[in-house]
Backbone of each chain as ProteinMPNN parsed JSONL, in Angstrom:
{"seq_chain_A": "MMTRDRNALMHDIRVYGFALVEVNLYLDTHPGDQAAIACYNKYNRLLEEAYVEYESKYGPLTIHGGTADDCWSWVEGPWPWEYSANVSR", "coords_chain_A": {"N_chain_A": [[22.049, 55.426, 23.604], [22.051, 53.345, 20.751], [19.359, 53.58, 18.521], [16.948, 51.146, 17.661], [15.108, 49.58, 15.112], [11.915, 47.924, 14.886], [12.227, 45.243, 13.931], [14.966, 44.855, 14.252], [15.218, 45.107, 16.994], [13.669, 42.932, 17.841], [15.179, 40.881, 16.777], [17.568, 41.178, 18.24], [16.603, 40.574, 20.779], [15.99, 37.889, 20.469], [18.539, 36.842, 19.925], [20.036, 37.506, 22.227], [18.503, 36.165, 24.097], [18.851, 33.529, 23.279], [21.643, 33.233, 23.642], [21.718, 33.498, 26.382], [20.428, 31.197, 27.241], [22.293, 29.311, 26.434], [24.543, 29.996, 28.033], [23.372, 29.658, 30.472], [22.945, 26.859, 30.507], [25.576, 26.008, 30.504], [26.457, 27.063, 32.92], [24.999, 25.534, 34.661], [26.479, 23.248, 35.015], [28.88, 24.332, 35.664], [28.947, 26.094, 38.019], [30.602, 27.894, 39.313], [32.062, 29.364, 37.546], [33.605, 32.206, 36.773], [33.964, 33.786, 34.462], [31.903, 32.924, 32.848], [29.729, 33.629, 34.402], [29.973, 36.41, 34.379], [29.517, 36.819, 31.692], [26.901, 35.916, 31.5], [25.565, 37.829, 33.085], [26.06, 40.128, 31.591], [24.731, 39.644, 29.109], [22.217, 39.289, 30.087], [21.592, 41.8, 31.007], [21.657, 43.238, 28.607], [19.58, 41.975, 27.274], [17.445, 42.66, 28.891], [17.411, 45.424, 28.525], [16.785, 45.565, 25.791], [14.307, 44.358, 25.822], [12.788, 46.141, 27.396], [12.927, 48.406, 25.801], [11.684, 47.513, 23.465], [9.068, 46.895, 24.35], [8.208, 49.303, 25.282], [7.96, 50.699, 22.962], [6.563, 49.129, 21.098], [4.682, 47.559, 22.263], [3.481, 44.855, 24.412], [5.581, 41.978, 24.891], [5.174, 39.613, 26.146], [2.463, 38.23, 28.056], [2.815, 39.354, 30.436], [3.985, 41.697, 29.975], [2.949, 44.294, 29.695], [0.908, 47.101, 30.687], [-2.559, 47.331, 31.282], [-4.274, 49.807, 29.855], [-6.392, 52.044, 28.5], [-6.896, 50.432, 26.467], [-6.691, 47.028, 25.474], [-3.682, 46.111, 24.941], [-2.376, 43.847, 24.236], [-3.518, 42.449, 22.107], [-2.89, 43.898, 19.924], [-0.411, 43.782, 18.627], [1.444, 41.833, 16.157], [0.287, 38.471, 15.657], [1.631, 35.28, 16.645], [1.689, 33.584, 14.406], [1.698, 35.209, 12.264], [3.365, 36.772, 9.517], [4.885, 39.1, 10.008], [5.508, 38.835, 12.641], [7.499, 37.071, 12.707], [9.587, 37.684, 11.051], [13.028, 38.24, 10.715], [15.144, 40.673, 10.771]], "CA_chain_A": [[22.034, 54.093, 23.0], [21.6, 53.297, 19.37], [17.956, 53.177, 18.396], [16.758, 50.007, 16.778], [13.724, 49.445, 14.671], [11.201, 46.801, 15.481], [12.834, 43.96, 13.572], [16.299, 44.759, 14.856], [15.013, 44.853, 18.422], [13.202, 41.553, 17.995], [16.335, 40.039, 16.498], [18.466, 41.241, 19.392], [15.98, 39.846, 21.888], [16.159, 36.453, 20.206], [19.956, 36.488, 20.027], [20.424, 37.549, 23.643], [17.801, 35.084, 24.778], [19.527, 32.271, 22.937], [22.948, 33.204, 24.309], [21.495, 33.287, 27.814], [20.139, 29.781, 27.452], [23.566, 28.606, 26.314], [25.351, 30.246, 29.225], [22.607, 29.024, 31.552], [23.227, 25.424, 30.518], [26.973, 25.849, 30.903], [26.579, 27.354, 34.355], [24.408, 24.443, 35.423], [27.535, 22.301, 35.361], [30.059, 25.083, 36.092], [28.327, 27.225, 38.73], [31.576, 28.836, 39.857], [32.882, 29.926, 36.463], [33.397, 33.657, 36.835], [33.834, 34.336, 33.113], [30.556, 32.612, 32.368], [28.788, 34.438, 35.176], [30.056, 37.768, 33.839], [28.862, 36.776, 30.384], [25.458, 35.821, 31.749], [25.082, 39.128, 33.568], [26.122, 41.083, 30.493], [23.648, 39.387, 28.152], [20.943, 39.487, 30.783], [21.345, 43.245, 31.014], [21.338, 43.638, 27.239], [18.237, 41.474, 26.963], [16.495, 43.479, 29.647], [17.316, 46.72, 27.843], [16.07, 45.386, 24.533], [12.913, 44.064, 26.187], [12.135, 47.378, 27.842], [12.799, 49.299, 24.653], [10.673, 46.98, 22.552], [7.717, 46.966, 24.914], [7.805, 50.703, 25.388], [7.664, 51.223, 21.626], [5.722, 48.306, 20.222], [3.694, 46.776, 22.996], [4.0, 43.754, 25.234], [6.116, 40.767, 24.266], [4.488, 38.519, 26.832], [1.242, 38.712, 28.704], [3.225, 40.098, 31.622], [4.863, 42.788, 29.554], [2.372, 45.624, 29.574], [-0.183, 47.437, 31.602], [-3.809, 47.55, 30.569], [-4.786, 51.16, 30.042], [-7.729, 52.135, 27.938], [-7.043, 49.413, 25.43], [-5.964, 45.773, 25.734], [-2.654, 46.222, 23.904], [-1.85, 42.519, 23.892], [-4.063, 41.973, 20.835], [-2.587, 44.83, 18.848], [0.774, 43.377, 17.889], [1.236, 40.678, 15.276], [0.169, 37.174, 16.303], [2.84, 34.486, 16.351], [1.66, 32.934, 13.088], [1.752, 36.213, 11.206], [4.703, 36.936, 8.969], [5.627, 40.202, 10.625], [5.967, 38.441, 13.972], [8.573, 36.093, 12.576], [10.677, 38.155, 10.213], [14.202, 38.623, 11.486], [15.966, 41.605, 9.977]], "C_chain_A": [[21.484, 54.17, 21.569], [20.132, 52.848, 19.311], [17.836, 52.076, 17.366], [15.303, 49.954, 16.344], [13.145, 48.139, 15.205], [11.865, 45.459, 15.201], [14.201, 43.782, 14.224], [16.185, 44.475, 16.351], [14.597, 43.407, 18.666], [14.351, 40.578, 17.775], [17.283, 40.006, 17.696], [17.901, 40.459, 20.575], [16.151, 38.34, 21.694], [17.61, 36.029, 20.425], [20.411, 36.479, 21.491], [19.756, 36.419, 24.413], [18.454, 33.745, 24.519], [20.864, 32.148, 23.665], [22.776, 32.921, 25.804], [21.174, 31.832, 28.117], [21.432, 28.975, 27.388], [24.411, 28.764, 27.583], [24.688, 29.61, 30.452], [22.939, 27.533, 31.65], [24.661, 25.151, 30.945], [27.118, 26.038, 32.418], [25.947, 26.265, 35.218], [25.467, 23.432, 35.857], [28.814, 23.006, 35.818], [29.611, 26.302, 36.898], [29.319, 28.236, 39.27], [32.404, 29.536, 38.803], [32.623, 31.425, 36.334], [33.22, 34.278, 35.46], [32.428, 34.105, 32.586], [29.51, 33.437, 33.115], [28.784, 35.877, 34.663], [29.338, 37.853, 32.502], [27.348, 36.738, 30.558], [24.889, 37.174, 32.163], [25.041, 40.163, 32.45], [24.943, 40.887, 29.539], [22.287, 39.592, 28.804], [20.578, 40.963, 30.807], [20.945, 43.723, 29.623], [19.934, 43.177, 26.84], [17.175, 42.326, 27.652], [16.305, 44.827, 28.958], [16.513, 46.607, 26.559], [14.585, 45.134, 24.79], [12.155, 45.342, 26.517], [11.91, 48.304, 26.652], [11.706, 48.82, 23.707], [9.27, 47.209, 23.106], [7.243, 48.408, 25.051], [7.386, 51.255, 24.031], [6.548, 50.45, 20.935], [4.726, 47.43, 20.964], [4.289, 45.545, 23.641], [4.495, 42.57, 24.41], [5.52, 39.517, 24.907], [3.267, 39.106, 27.527], [1.57, 39.507, 29.954], [3.851, 41.437, 31.261], [4.239, 44.168, 29.513], [1.342, 45.897, 30.648], [-1.428, 47.715, 30.759], [-4.317, 48.953, 30.867], [-6.217, 51.221, 29.501], [-7.961, 51.087, 26.861], [-6.198, 48.198, 25.797], [-4.903, 45.617, 24.654], [-2.123, 44.865, 23.45], [-2.321, 42.067, 22.511], [-3.636, 42.849, 19.663], [-1.371, 44.41, 18.03], [0.48, 42.195, 16.983], [1.137, 39.384, 16.069], [1.32, 36.274, 15.868], [2.85, 33.873, 14.961], [1.695, 33.936, 11.941], [3.2, 36.467, 10.795], [5.509, 37.979, 9.735], [6.089, 39.868, 12.041], [7.183, 37.534, 13.887], [9.741, 36.552, 11.713], [11.824, 38.596, 11.107], [15.13, 39.415, 10.59], [15.543, 41.651, 8.535]], "O_chain_A": [[20.587, 54.952, 21.255], [19.728, 51.881, 19.957], [18.522, 52.071, 16.345], [14.393, 50.247, 17.119], [13.82, 47.368, 15.886], [12.047, 44.641, 16.103], [14.544, 42.695, 14.688], [16.962, 43.697, 16.904], [15.101, 42.744, 19.573], [14.484, 39.583, 18.487], [17.74, 38.941, 18.111], [18.635, 39.768, 21.283], [16.424, 37.611, 22.647], [17.879, 34.992, 21.032], [21.089, 35.551, 21.931], [20.371, 35.794, 25.277], [18.594, 32.924, 25.425], [21.181, 31.102, 24.232], [23.573, 32.206, 26.411], [21.604, 31.297, 29.139], [21.643, 28.065, 28.189], [24.923, 27.787, 28.13], [25.361, 29.096, 31.345], [23.183, 27.013, 32.739], [24.933, 24.184, 31.657], [27.806, 25.274, 33.094], [26.322, 26.095, 36.378], [25.366, 22.835, 36.928], [29.736, 22.353, 36.307], [29.873, 27.434, 36.491], [28.921, 29.336, 39.653], [33.36, 30.237, 39.137], [31.573, 31.854, 35.855], [32.417, 35.197, 35.296], [31.836, 34.981, 31.956], [28.527, 33.887, 32.527], [27.726, 36.491, 34.527], [28.644, 38.828, 32.213], [26.61, 37.433, 29.859], [23.857, 37.608, 31.651], [24.114, 40.969, 32.367], [24.243, 41.842, 29.202], [21.329, 40.013, 28.156], [19.415, 41.334, 30.65], [20.013, 44.513, 29.473], [19.201, 43.894, 26.16], [16.146, 42.662, 27.066], [15.182, 45.312, 28.822], [15.663, 47.45, 26.271], [13.723, 45.633, 24.067], [11.062, 45.599, 26.013], [10.847, 48.909, 26.511], [10.905, 49.613, 23.21], [8.386, 47.672, 22.386], [6.051, 48.701, 24.952], [6.561, 52.166, 23.951], [5.694, 51.037, 20.269], [4.005, 46.645, 20.347], [5.461, 45.23, 23.439], [3.916, 42.212, 23.385], [5.386, 38.482, 24.254], [3.077, 40.321, 27.573], [0.73, 40.239, 30.476], [4.206, 42.22, 32.143], [4.96, 45.145, 29.311], [0.967, 45.011, 31.415], [-1.342, 48.267, 29.662], [-4.737, 49.25, 31.985], [-7.117, 50.537, 29.989], [-9.086, 50.886, 26.405], [-5.114, 48.336, 26.365], [-5.17, 45.067, 23.585], [-1.493, 44.758, 22.398], [-1.585, 41.368, 21.814], [-3.992, 42.562, 18.52], [-1.327, 44.674, 16.828], [-0.607, 41.62, 17.036], [1.844, 39.221, 17.063], [1.917, 36.502, 14.816], [3.921, 33.663, 14.392], [1.718, 33.545, 10.774], [4.123, 36.389, 11.606], [6.675, 37.759, 10.065], [6.965, 40.542, 12.582], [7.825, 37.261, 14.901], [10.771, 35.88, 11.652], [11.613, 39.245, 12.131], [15.822, 38.85, 9.743], [16.134, 42.384, 7.741]]}, "seq_chain_B": "MNYNAENRTPCDRIGEELFSHVGQMPTQHYGKQEIRATSSSPSLSAKTASCPTCKAGTSRQGGCACARGTGRSSCPGRTSGRCRVHGEDQLAGLPLAMAYVPMQQWRNLYDLENGFERGTLFKELDFPFYPTACPRKGCR", "coords_chain_B": {"N_chain_B": [[20.43, -7.783, 48.941], [18.976, -4.88, 50.165], [19.019, -2.106, 48.565], [17.568, 0.232, 48.362], [16.496, 0.534, 50.886], [18.723, 1.251, 52.241], [19.118, 3.723, 51.392], [20.789, 4.325, 49.222], [22.41, 5.623, 46.321], [22.127, 5.073, 42.728], [24.707, 5.459, 41.787], [26.27, 4.789, 43.973], [25.732, 2.12, 44.081], [27.048, 0.936, 41.905], [29.586, 1.709, 42.266], [31.825, 0.658, 44.092], [32.258, -1.998, 43.253], [32.718, -1.938, 40.428], [34.923, -0.299, 40.149], [36.855, -1.388, 41.679], [39.095, -2.719, 40.764], [40.68, -0.826, 39.675], [43.044, 0.428, 41.047], [43.934, 3.112, 42.452], [41.917, 4.806, 41.842], [39.875, 7.488, 42.646], [37.187, 6.717, 44.262], [35.101, 8.138, 45.435], [35.037, 10.402, 43.995], [34.82, 9.909, 41.34], [33.041, 10.74, 39.477], [33.818, 13.178, 38.443], [36.473, 12.966, 37.871], [37.346, 10.996, 36.207], [38.599, 11.108, 33.71], [41.018, 12.439, 34.092], [42.199, 10.721, 35.856], [42.629, 8.624, 34.198], [44.437, 9.508, 32.246], [46.838, 9.72, 33.525], [47.016, 7.317, 34.746], [47.931, 5.907, 37.163], [47.522, 3.501, 38.371], [47.532, 1.521, 36.54], [49.126, -1.27, 35.286], [51.555, -3.117, 33.373], [50.812, -5.668, 33.691], [48.088, -5.768, 34.061], [46.897, -4.871, 31.76], [47.146, -5.592, 28.407], [47.951, -5.526, 24.944], [45.899, -7.443, 22.997], [46.568, -8.202, 20.481], [49.298, -7.716, 19.771], [50.459, -8.59, 22.009], [51.967, -7.077, 23.617], [52.853, -5.27, 26.525], [51.01, -2.606, 28.093], [51.936, 0.825, 28.068], [52.621, 3.26, 30.646], [51.052, 5.354, 29.981], [48.881, 4.303, 28.8], [47.347, 2.423, 26.113], [48.788, 0.301, 23.599], [52.102, -1.003, 23.18], [52.729, -1.498, 20.573], [51.887, 0.498, 18.949], [53.566, 2.498, 19.414], [56.161, 2.901, 18.477], [58.585, 1.067, 19.284], [58.539, -2.24, 18.218], [56.669, -1.757, 16.281], [56.475, -2.786, 13.663], [55.928, -5.383, 14.175], [53.402, -5.823, 15.023], [50.517, -7.363, 14.131], [48.014, -6.336, 14.07], [48.129, -3.755, 13.426], [47.184, -0.977, 11.593], [47.74, 1.484, 9.257], [49.435, 3.074, 10.937], [48.316, 2.821, 13.454], [47.487, 0.651, 16.091], [44.743, -1.301, 15.685], [43.402, -2.541, 17.62], [43.992, -1.745, 20.331], [45.364, 0.693, 20.036], [45.563, 4.178, 20.476], [44.073, 4.354, 22.726], [42.866, 6.294, 25.143], [41.321, 5.69, 27.233], [41.842, 3.207, 28.067], [41.704, 0.532, 30.323], [39.766, 1.49, 31.981], [36.505, 0.719, 33.341], [34.35, -1.187, 31.213], [31.605, -0.233, 29.045], [30.733, 1.979, 30.396], [29.935, 5.435, 30.214], [31.881, 8.266, 29.329], [32.222, 11.638, 29.826], [33.979, 14.357, 28.882], [34.755, 17.255, 30.812], [33.339, 20.302, 29.891], [34.884, 23.356, 28.832], [35.204, 26.875, 29.419], [35.671, 28.355, 26.683], [36.723, 29.18, 23.308], [34.456, 30.541, 22.094], [31.685, 31.367, 19.992], [30.884, 34.518, 18.443], [27.955, 36.495, 19.213], [26.114, 36.66, 17.026], [27.023, 34.714, 15.194], [26.899, 32.451, 16.822], [24.169, 32.291, 17.217], [23.349, 31.706, 14.646], [24.65, 29.255, 14.239], [23.559, 27.686, 16.161], [24.665, 27.087, 18.548], [26.612, 28.393, 21.213], [29.099, 27.596, 21.563], [32.042, 26.724, 20.028], [33.23, 24.281, 20.27], [31.166, 22.581, 20.603], [29.893, 22.473, 18.274], [28.736, 20.455, 16.145], [27.871, 19.648, 13.242], [25.645, 17.396, 11.786], [25.292, 15.404, 8.997], [23.054, 13.674, 6.901], [24.026, 10.633, 5.437], [24.508, 8.122, 2.891], [23.78, 4.777, 3.826], [26.466, 2.656, 4.654], [26.177, -0.044, 4.342], [25.541, -2.615, 2.02], [22.714, -2.558, -0.041], [21.135, -1.49, 1.866], [18.764, 0.866, 2.703]], "CA_chain_B": [[20.627, -6.537, 49.701], [17.976, -3.875, 49.839], [19.73, -0.835, 48.42], [16.673, 1.354, 48.617], [16.346, 0.704, 52.327], [19.923, 1.911, 52.745], [19.142, 5.077, 50.839], [21.977, 4.482, 48.382], [22.111, 6.062, 44.967], [22.657, 4.151, 41.705], [26.148, 5.657, 41.732], [26.856, 3.999, 45.052], [25.56, 0.693, 43.821], [28.035, 0.404, 40.965], [30.9, 2.255, 42.55], [32.918, -0.133, 44.632], [32.521, -3.208, 42.482], [33.278, -1.685, 39.11], [36.199, 0.397, 40.178], [37.732, -1.979, 42.669], [40.355, -3.173, 40.172], [41.478, 0.322, 39.266], [43.541, 0.705, 42.379], [43.907, 4.387, 43.153], [40.873, 5.704, 41.361], [39.137, 8.044, 43.783], [35.814, 6.286, 44.019], [34.108, 9.117, 45.844], [35.082, 11.561, 43.103], [35.054, 9.524, 39.953], [32.132, 11.431, 38.564], [34.461, 14.31, 37.786], [37.912, 12.829, 37.689], [37.728, 9.765, 35.552], [39.495, 11.329, 32.59], [42.347, 12.749, 34.599], [42.75, 9.517, 36.447], [43.034, 7.741, 33.126], [45.573, 9.989, 31.486], [48.072, 9.427, 34.241], [46.939, 5.879, 34.965], [48.926, 5.454, 38.135], [47.235, 2.164, 38.87], [47.599, 0.538, 35.475], [50.443, -1.853, 35.079], [51.608, -3.954, 32.183], [50.196, -6.944, 33.982], [46.638, -5.712, 34.037], [46.37, -4.575, 30.431], [48.079, -5.788, 27.315], [47.297, -5.567, 23.641], [45.67, -8.845, 22.636], [47.097, -8.481, 19.155], [50.752, -7.805, 19.723], [50.855, -9.162, 23.299], [52.858, -6.173, 24.325], [52.246, -4.615, 27.671], [50.707, -1.201, 27.889], [52.783, 1.784, 28.757], [51.895, 3.932, 31.724], [50.093, 6.295, 29.421], [47.777, 3.587, 28.167], [47.621, 2.079, 24.738], [49.767, -0.771, 23.535], [53.419, -0.58, 22.716], [52.907, -1.686, 19.131], [51.584, 1.75, 18.262], [54.403, 3.536, 20.003], [57.564, 2.877, 18.078], [59.183, -0.251, 19.38], [57.628, -3.315, 17.888], [55.651, -1.308, 15.347], [56.291, -3.648, 12.501], [55.603, -6.746, 14.557], [52.008, -5.943, 15.431], [49.684, -7.665, 12.964], [46.754, -5.604, 14.094], [48.371, -2.35, 13.171], [46.842, -0.468, 10.266], [48.0, 2.912, 9.035], [50.05, 3.777, 12.048], [47.688, 2.595, 14.746], [46.962, -0.661, 16.391], [43.296, -1.1, 15.673], [42.802, -3.171, 18.792], [44.079, -0.804, 21.436], [45.727, 1.992, 19.506], [45.875, 5.232, 21.431], [42.894, 4.46, 23.585], [43.183, 6.966, 26.397], [40.446, 5.185, 28.288], [42.167, 1.812, 28.341], [41.802, 0.213, 31.738], [38.551, 1.859, 32.698], [35.44, -0.271, 33.157], [33.648, -1.122, 29.939], [30.18, 0.078, 28.977], [30.426, 3.229, 31.089], [30.13, 6.586, 29.332], [32.728, 9.291, 29.925], [32.014, 12.923, 29.175], [34.947, 15.346, 29.363], [34.155, 18.508, 31.264], [33.457, 21.419, 28.974], [35.574, 24.517, 29.388], [34.75, 28.167, 28.89], [36.662, 28.764, 25.686], [36.328, 29.054, 21.907], [33.054, 30.935, 21.924], [31.265, 32.16, 18.846], [30.22, 35.76, 18.81], [26.517, 36.283, 19.382], [25.409, 36.421, 15.763], [27.423, 33.409, 14.667], [26.352, 31.425, 17.698], [22.731, 32.196, 16.923], [23.219, 31.01, 13.362], [25.131, 27.873, 14.345], [22.736, 26.936, 17.095], [25.383, 26.909, 19.812], [27.566, 29.46, 21.494], [30.412, 26.979, 21.788], [32.592, 26.083, 18.828], [33.569, 22.89, 20.573], [29.945, 21.778, 20.582], [29.277, 22.646, 16.961], [28.92, 19.224, 15.382], [26.783, 19.442, 12.283], [25.528, 16.028, 11.296], [24.617, 15.334, 7.722], [22.683, 12.306, 6.537], [24.735, 10.03, 4.32], [24.001, 6.803, 2.548], [24.245, 3.721, 4.704], [27.553, 1.937, 3.996], [25.836, -1.443, 4.078], [24.969, -2.833, 0.7], [21.303, -2.878, -0.092], [20.394, -0.855, 2.944], [18.316, 2.208, 2.313]], "C_chain_B": [[19.614, -5.492, 49.244], [18.632, -2.494, 49.783], [18.834, 0.346, 48.756], [16.529, 1.622, 50.106], [17.551, 1.421, 52.907], [20.086, 3.316, 52.187], [20.388, 5.323, 49.984], [21.559, 4.866, 46.976], [22.595, 5.005, 43.983], [24.163, 4.25, 41.593], [26.847, 4.818, 42.801], [26.812, 2.513, 44.723], [26.645, 0.139, 42.911], [29.449, 0.739, 41.391], [31.964, 1.256, 42.944], [33.267, -1.326, 43.747], [33.261, -2.91, 41.182], [34.676, -1.102, 39.163], [37.208, -0.243, 41.114], [39.079, -2.368, 42.074], [41.212, -2.019, 39.696], [41.968, 0.996, 40.536], [43.3, 2.077, 42.97], [42.819, 5.322, 42.676], [40.034, 6.201, 42.539], [37.646, 7.777, 43.63], [34.796, 7.339, 44.427], [34.068, 10.322, 44.927], [35.045, 11.168, 41.634], [34.116, 10.186, 38.973], [32.802, 12.571, 37.823], [35.891, 14.022, 37.38], [38.317, 11.616, 36.869], [38.715, 9.973, 34.417], [40.91, 11.593, 33.071], [43.005, 11.503, 35.184], [43.261, 8.582, 35.365], [44.322, 8.199, 32.475], [46.88, 9.713, 32.213], [48.172, 7.94, 34.57], [47.941, 5.368, 35.968], [48.724, 4.0, 38.542], [47.362, 1.096, 37.792], [49.018, 0.001, 35.347], [50.397, -2.724, 33.828], [50.919, -5.293, 32.432], [48.679, -6.904, 33.783], [46.079, -5.433, 32.664], [47.446, -4.804, 29.396], [47.291, -5.885, 26.022], [47.119, -7.025, 23.225], [46.231, -9.197, 21.264], [48.597, -8.682, 19.18], [51.32, -8.372, 21.016], [51.813, -8.279, 24.063], [52.12, -5.528, 25.48], [51.946, -3.158, 27.363], [51.722, -0.339, 28.596], [51.964, 2.437, 29.862], [50.855, 4.891, 31.183], [48.896, 5.591, 28.793], [48.081, 3.343, 26.715], [48.723, 1.051, 24.686], [51.061, -0.295, 22.908], [53.557, -0.666, 21.205], [52.589, -0.42, 18.367], [52.528, 2.86, 18.692], [55.873, 3.372, 19.638], [58.142, 1.49, 18.13], [58.146, -1.302, 19.072], [56.544, -2.903, 16.906], [55.39, -2.331, 14.247], [55.813, -5.043, 12.895], [54.135, -6.912, 14.937], [51.119, -6.189, 14.229], [48.391, -6.862, 12.935], [46.909, -4.154, 13.714], [47.993, -1.987, 11.737], [47.046, 1.023, 10.259], [48.423, 3.62, 10.321], [49.415, 3.528, 13.402], [47.281, 1.143, 14.901], [45.457, -0.542, 16.486], [42.622, -1.79, 16.848], [42.827, -2.224, 19.982], [44.429, 0.586, 20.983], [46.086, 2.976, 20.602], [44.729, 5.412, 22.417], [43.25, 5.048, 24.943], [42.348, 6.422, 27.552], [40.747, 3.733, 28.626], [42.311, 1.591, 29.838], [40.574, 0.596, 32.527], [37.482, 0.789, 32.459], [34.722, -0.072, 31.828], [32.203, -0.678, 30.14], [29.771, 1.27, 29.828], [30.694, 4.379, 30.114], [30.939, 7.652, 30.054], [32.569, 10.588, 29.15], [33.034, 13.915, 29.719], [34.235, 16.621, 29.782], [34.399, 19.609, 30.227], [34.201, 22.556, 29.642], [35.074, 25.783, 28.717], [35.808, 28.713, 27.944], [36.066, 28.579, 24.303], [34.846, 29.363, 21.683], [32.842, 31.599, 20.562], [30.835, 33.532, 19.337], [28.709, 35.533, 18.737], [25.821, 35.906, 18.081], [25.746, 35.043, 15.199], [26.871, 32.266, 15.512], [24.871, 31.201, 17.444], [22.5, 31.429, 15.625], [23.582, 29.532, 13.485], [24.284, 27.017, 15.28], [23.454, 26.582, 18.387], [26.37, 28.042, 19.972], [28.993, 28.921, 21.522], [30.901, 26.27, 20.527], [32.851, 24.609, 19.066], [32.342, 21.985, 20.601], [29.233, 21.874, 19.24], [29.595, 21.429, 16.105], [27.768, 19.056, 14.398], [26.787, 18.012, 11.765], [24.735, 16.029, 10.001], [24.254, 13.88, 7.419], [23.504, 11.834, 5.35], [24.15, 8.658, 4.062], [24.577, 5.778, 3.519], [25.327, 2.921, 3.987], [27.218, 0.488, 3.7], [25.163, -1.594, 2.723], [23.493, -3.172, 0.819], [20.476, -2.248, 0.992], [19.99, 0.554, 2.505], [17.931, 3.006, 3.53]], "O_chain_B": [[19.438, -5.269, 48.046], [18.781, -1.812, 50.797], [19.273, 1.329, 49.353], [16.451, 2.771, 50.542], [17.447, 2.11, 53.921], [21.064, 4.006, 52.474], [20.968, 6.408, 50.023], [20.49, 4.481, 46.503], [23.384, 4.134, 44.35], [24.834, 3.251, 41.334], [27.89, 4.214, 42.548], [27.728, 1.757, 45.045], [27.114, -0.982, 43.107], [30.406, 0.118, 40.927], [32.914, 1.035, 42.193], [34.442, -1.62, 43.525], [34.279, -3.527, 40.869], [35.511, -1.391, 38.306], [38.295, 0.296, 41.321], [40.094, -2.358, 42.772], [42.373, -2.225, 39.343], [41.4, 1.975, 41.022], [42.522, 2.199, 43.916], [42.789, 6.493, 43.053], [39.543, 5.401, 43.335], [36.936, 8.52, 42.952], [33.728, 7.425, 43.821], [33.185, 11.172, 45.047], [35.225, 12.023, 40.767], [34.37, 10.192, 37.768], [32.411, 12.902, 36.703], [36.467, 14.784, 36.602], [39.491, 11.246, 36.836], [39.573, 9.124, 34.175], [41.876, 11.049, 32.536], [44.203, 11.272, 35.021], [44.214, 7.833, 35.582], [45.199, 7.388, 32.181], [47.913, 9.496, 31.58], [49.265, 7.381, 34.66], [48.73, 4.478, 35.652], [49.658, 3.346, 39.005], [47.308, -0.097, 38.088], [49.983, 0.764, 35.307], [49.325, -3.022, 33.3], [50.496, -5.967, 31.492], [48.071, -7.897, 33.383], [44.909, -5.719, 32.406], [48.545, -4.26, 29.506], [46.123, -6.274, 26.011], [48.101, -7.76, 23.114], [46.353, -10.375, 20.929], [49.112, -9.681, 18.679], [52.524, -8.61, 21.115], [52.403, -8.706, 25.055], [50.916, -5.277, 25.412], [52.558, -2.557, 26.48], [52.296, -0.737, 29.609], [50.765, 2.192, 29.993], [49.878, 5.201, 31.865], [47.984, 6.255, 28.3], [48.967, 3.977, 26.142], [49.512, 0.934, 25.624], [51.09, 0.705, 22.19], [54.401, 0.01, 20.616], [53.001, -0.29, 17.214], [52.311, 4.028, 18.369], [56.742, 3.689, 20.45], [58.185, 0.799, 17.112], [57.028, -1.271, 19.586], [55.58, -3.645, 16.719], [54.249, -2.684, 13.949], [55.345, -5.801, 12.045], [53.677, -8.034, 15.149], [50.976, -5.307, 13.383], [47.755, -6.73, 11.89], [45.932, -3.405, 13.682], [48.441, -2.63, 10.787], [46.579, 1.735, 11.148], [47.838, 4.625, 10.724], [49.941, 3.991, 14.414], [46.799, 0.503, 13.966], [44.946, 0.239, 17.288], [41.417, -1.646, 17.053], [41.785, -1.938, 20.572], [43.867, 1.564, 21.478], [46.818, 2.649, 21.536], [44.466, 6.522, 22.878], [43.857, 4.384, 25.784], [42.651, 6.677, 28.717], [40.006, 3.098, 29.377], [42.963, 2.371, 30.532], [40.356, 0.086, 33.625], [37.555, 0.042, 31.483], [34.513, 1.055, 31.377], [31.659, -0.737, 31.243], [28.58, 1.545, 29.967], [31.594, 4.287, 29.28], [30.72, 7.917, 31.236], [32.767, 10.614, 27.935], [32.968, 14.282, 30.892], [33.236, 17.016, 29.181], [35.52, 19.808, 29.759], [34.16, 22.708, 30.863], [34.584, 25.756, 27.588], [36.717, 29.436, 28.351], [35.043, 27.915, 24.135], [34.095, 28.545, 21.152], [33.717, 32.3, 20.054], [30.467, 33.697, 20.5], [28.251, 34.497, 18.254], [25.038, 34.957, 18.034], [24.859, 34.3, 14.78], [26.432, 31.245, 14.984], [24.385, 30.07, 17.456], [21.582, 30.615, 15.52], [22.916, 28.667, 12.914], [24.291, 25.788, 15.2], [22.915, 25.859, 19.224], [26.895, 28.578, 18.996], [29.962, 29.68, 21.508], [30.263, 25.343, 20.028], [32.704, 23.788, 18.16], [32.47, 20.76, 20.621], [28.102, 21.409, 19.094], [30.618, 21.393, 15.421], [26.787, 18.38, 14.708], [27.824, 17.492, 11.355], [23.641, 16.588, 9.926], [25.05, 12.97, 7.652], [23.657, 12.559, 4.367], [23.41, 8.105, 4.875], [25.715, 5.9, 3.972], [25.141, 2.54, 2.832], [27.895, -0.15, 2.894], [24.316, -0.786, 2.341], [23.083, -3.966, 1.666], [19.261, -2.437, 1.048], [20.809, 1.32, 1.996], [17.527, 4.163, 3.407]]}, "name": "protein", "num_of_chains": 2, "seq": "MMTRDRNALMHDIRVYGFALVEVNLYLDTHPGDQAAIACYNKYNRLLEEAYVEYESKYGPLTIHGGTADDCWSWVEGPWPWEYSANVSRMNYNAENRTPCDRIGEELFSHVGQMPTQHYGKQEIRATSSSPSLSAKTASCPTCKAGTSRQGGCACARGTGRSSCPGRTSGRCRVHGEDQLAGLPLAMAYVPMQQWRNLYDLENGFERGTLFKELDFPFYPTACPRKGCR"}
C-alpha cells in the first residue's frame, strides 16, 4: 500500500469518514440498496486501514485508539485547537 | 374520538379523510407512492380538477389543457408558455399543504474528493444557496 504522510492520512480519514456519513444517511432510507451497501463496506474498510496506519505511526486519534504503555500517548499529538491538528494537505 | 387510546399514529389520523377523494390512492402505502400515484393519476378526472383560469379540464397527466397545445391562446393566465395557475403541476389533485419528497436514488455521485469539497456525495443534493438582496422595495 502506498505510504501516506501524516497530513495525507488525516485527510483521507476525514474524506472517508464524511463519505461514510453520506452513505449512512442514504442507507437509512434505502436499507436494501446493494450498490450503497457495497460502497459503505468499501469506504469503511479504507477508513479502517487509514485509522490503523495513522494510529500506529502517529498515536491515537481517539481516546480509544491506543494502549497506555510507559507514556500516556494521548497528550503527545497536537490538540484540536493547534494548527497542525487542522491542516489538511 | 380518543386516538391515543386506539394507539393510532398521526399518519393514521390524517389518512382516510385527506385521501378519501383521491379514489385509488393506496392509503396504506402513500408514504412511498404518492409521486407515482400522481404521475399516472388514474383517479383524477376532468370533473374533479379544472384550471380556474381557462376552465379547461385537466388531462389524465395532470395540469390544465391551456398549457398543452389546444386552447393555448385562449388561456388568459398563460405567461411564457405556461399557465401560471396550474401549468405543469405534477402534483395537481393531491391534498394541499402536505409535503412530498421524491425518493432519492443511488446515482450521480461525486468522487470522494469532490464530494468532500462540495459537502455532499450526491450531485442531486448539491444546492448551493447564495444570499441575494430581497426583491421587496425598502427591505434590507
